[in-house]
N, C-alpha and C positions, 0 to 999 in steps of 0.2 A: 219422068222421074227426075227430081232436082237433086243437087248435091247434098242438101240437107236431109232429104228423105232417104237417100242412099246411106248416109252416115247413121241415121237412126236405125235403119235396117241392120247395119253392121253391129251397132250397139245391142240391139235386141237379140240377134243370133249369138253374139259373143256372150251376152248375159246367160243365155241358156247353156251354152257350151262350157263356160268357165265356172259358173256358180252351181250347176247341178251336182257335180261331185261333192262340193262343199256342204250342200244341204244333206246329202247322204251321210257325210262324215259327222255332221252335227247330230243327226238322229242317232247314229251308233254311239256317239260319245254320251248323249243324254241317257240312252238306255243303260249304258254301263254305270253311270252315276246313280241311277235309280236302283240298280242291282248291287250297289256298294262295291263296284269294281273300278279300277283305274281306267281301263278301256283304252282303245286306240286314239291317236290324235285325230282331230277333226280333218286334218289334211291327208289321212291315210288313203282315201280313195285316189288321190292324185299319185301317191307313191305306188299304189297297186297298178294303176293304169300305165305309169311310166315303166314299171318292171315288165308288165305283160307285153308292151309294144316292143321290148328288146328281146323277148323270148322267141324261140323257134316255133313255127306253126306245125303241129302234128295232126294229120288228117286220117280218120279211120279208113282202113283198107277198102271196105266195101261201100264207102260213100261216093257220091257223084260230085260234079262241079257245083250243084245246088248248095251243098254244105259250105262251100267256100264263099259263094256269092251272097248268100242270105244275109250275113252280118253287114256287109257293105251296103246292100240295098235297103235294109231296115234302118241303118244309121242315116242314109240319105233321106229316107222318108221322114225321120224325125227332124232333120234340118229343114225340110220343106214346111213342116208344121210350125216350126219356130219362126218362119217368115210371115205367117198369116194370123196367128192368134194374138189376142191383146195381152202382151207381157209388159211393155213399158209405155204404151200409148192408149188413150181412150178413142182414138181415131184410126181408121184403117190405113195401113201402109200400102204402097203400090201393089204388093202381091196379096193384100188382104181380100181382094175381090175374088180370088181364086177358090177359096173354101169358106163355107160357113161351119157352124157347129157339127152338122151332120157330115160334111165333107171331111172335117178334121177327125171325127170319130172313125170314119171309114179308113183314113190314112193310118190311124193307130191300129185299127183292126188288120189292115194290110201288113203292117210290120209284125203284128202278133202271129198272123197266119204263116208268114215266112219263117218265124222262129219255130213254129210247130213243124213245118215241112222239113226244115233243116235238122230238127231233132229226130224225126222219123227217118230221114235219109242217113243218119249216122248208123242206123241198124244195130243198136245195142239195147239191152233191156231197160236200163235206167232212163235213157233219153226217150224211149218210146213210152215209158210209164209217165214221165213228166209231160210229154206231148198229149197223151190221152186225157190226163187229168185237166190240163190247161184247156183243152178243147171242150170238155164236158162243162166246166164251170163258166167258160166264156159264153157258151150257148145261152146261159141265163142272164149274164151280165149285159149282153148286147141289147136285148129287149128292154132292160131297165133304162139304158141310155136313150133308147127311142122314146120312152115315156117321158124322160127328162126333157127331151127336145120338144115334145108336145107342150109341156108346161112352159118352156121358154117361148115357144111360138105364140102361146096364149098371151103371155106378158107383153111381148114386143111386136107381135104380128109378123115376125120373121125369125129365122134361125141365125141371123147375123149377131155374133157375140158383142160387137161394138154398139149396136143399137140397144141390146139388152143392158149393157153397162150404163149407157146414157140414161135410159129410162129408170133403172133402179137407183142410180145415184142421185136422181133429181126428184123422184116420187116416193115420199114416205109411205103413202097408202099402198103402193104396189109392193114396196120392200117388206111391209108388215102384213101383207095379205097371206091368207092360208095357202094359196097356190104357190107363192114364192117360198114360204117356209118349208112346205112339204117337198117341193122339187129340190131345194137345197139339201135337205136331209137325205133324199134319195141319192143325189149326186155324191154326197160325202161318203155314204156307205159304199158306193161303187168305187170311189177314190181309194178307200182302204183296201179293197180287194185288188184293184188294178195295180197298185203300187206295192203289193206284197206286205202291207202293214196290218193285215187282219190277224189277230192273235190265233194261231193254229197250233194244236198240240203236236209236238215233235216236229216243229218246223225246221227248215234248213236242209242239211244233207241227210237227215234221217229218212229212211225209206217211206214210213207211214205219212210223213208230212211233206214229202218232196213235191214241189211244184215248179217254179221257174228255175231253181238250181238244177233240177234234173234235166231240163231241156238243154242246158249248155255244158253238161258234164264232159262231153267229148271235145269241146272247143278248147283251144289253147292259143298262146301267143297273141298276135294281132287280132285274130278272130274273136277270142274271148274278151280282149280289151274293148273292141267295138261293141260287142253284145252288152258288156257291163256299162259302158259309157252311154249307150242307147237307153238302157234301163234307167240310168240316172236322169237323162234328159226327159224321158217319159214321165217320171215321177215329178220332176220340176215343173213341166208344162201343165200337167193335170192339176197340180197345186195352184199354179198361177191362174189358170182358168177358173178354178173354184173360188179363189179369192177375188180376182178382178171382175168376174162376171156375176157370181152368185152371192158370196158371203160379205165381202168388203169392197164394193165397187167404187170406193172413194180414194182420195190421195194419189191420183194419177194425173200427172201434168198434161194439160191440153195444149201447152206451148209447143209449137212445131219447131223445135230446136234441139241440138245435142244436149244443152244444159237441162232442158225439160225432160229429155229421155233419161239422163243420168239421175235427176231428182226422182223419177219414177222407179229407177232401179233400187235406189236407197229405200224408198217407202215399201216397195215390194219385198225387199229383204227383211224388213222389220215385220211385215205381215206374215211372211213365211216362218219367221221364228216363233210367232204366236201359234200358227197352225201346227208347226213341228212339235211344240210343247204339248198341244192337245192330243196329237196322234201318238206321241210317245207315252203319255199317261194312259191312253186307251190300250195301247199295245202291252204295257207292262202291268197294269192293274186289273184288267178284265180277265175273267176266267178263260183259259184256252179252249178253243172250239175243237171238237172232233172234226176230222177232215170232211166227212160227209155232211156235217152241219153247215158247211159253206153254202150249200144249195138252199138251206132254210134262210140263211142270212141274205142271200141274193133275192130270194122270193119276197122277203120283207121289204127290201129296197124297191123291188118292182111294184109292190102294193102301194108304197108311199108315192111313187111316181104316178100311178094310176089315180090315187086319191087327190093328187095335186090338180089333175085335170077335172075330176068330179067336183072338187071344191070350188072351182071357178064357176061352174054352172049352178051350184047350189048356193054359194055364198057371194060369189062375185069377186072382183079384184079391185085394183086401184083406179083412180081417175086419171 
């Protein structure tokens, strides 16, 4: 590992750590503007994290050490993912060989399972409610991701996201193929669900729409800060993978230098702004879904993933 690649690693992880709360703040600000509200500052997530890190940690009386350790381990898992996915480079960094798309999904799943276990360990009604609902919906989201990986494997012959990026950015026929279009649509639908951007009736802290907020209801102080920051990172990295691997695999500098990495940070931020605008419009203008309709939504995304594989055998792909 050279000094240059070490610096690029630092830039990539720093980009995920620093910019992920900003993206969440921009989303909240845009939502407020569409709703004709002033809304919070785009920097509000930073203020919230700073305040939470200074607060005292209160642990439920009947919980175990798992409740305390889970946020730290989950946050560490997101840091590992930030080292290996294509955020600022179209070429693998030294740790990029450790995980492919499937391995990255398993790491995301590992962090999610820890959150569910911690919620159950709190032994309260609301956290258990959030954990059970999260587990039920995730059980259908994971097969969709597997079908997406099959589609990626057909395109690139591997689950390596860097190979997929290089093929799609250089092959118009593959990029416009039915397989790629369907697999991108399936991944986008899973992205909406995994990042909590799916329009759900009575979302947030209302009992009927409680999902991720319910799982962390008993967390406080540093534990809640790590859980929220990890959620911001997860959202940022899923968006980065969607943009750099599936939707817009261009405008990433192949120059192995700190300047090339910083250039890619700038272009990624611009692409993220476009994606954020699309997601906010969907979240604010589409009719709210009943909670149980999330299963139907995920079933459609799974069907698109399956169709992407079928389309390859019926229509073919790029050259």
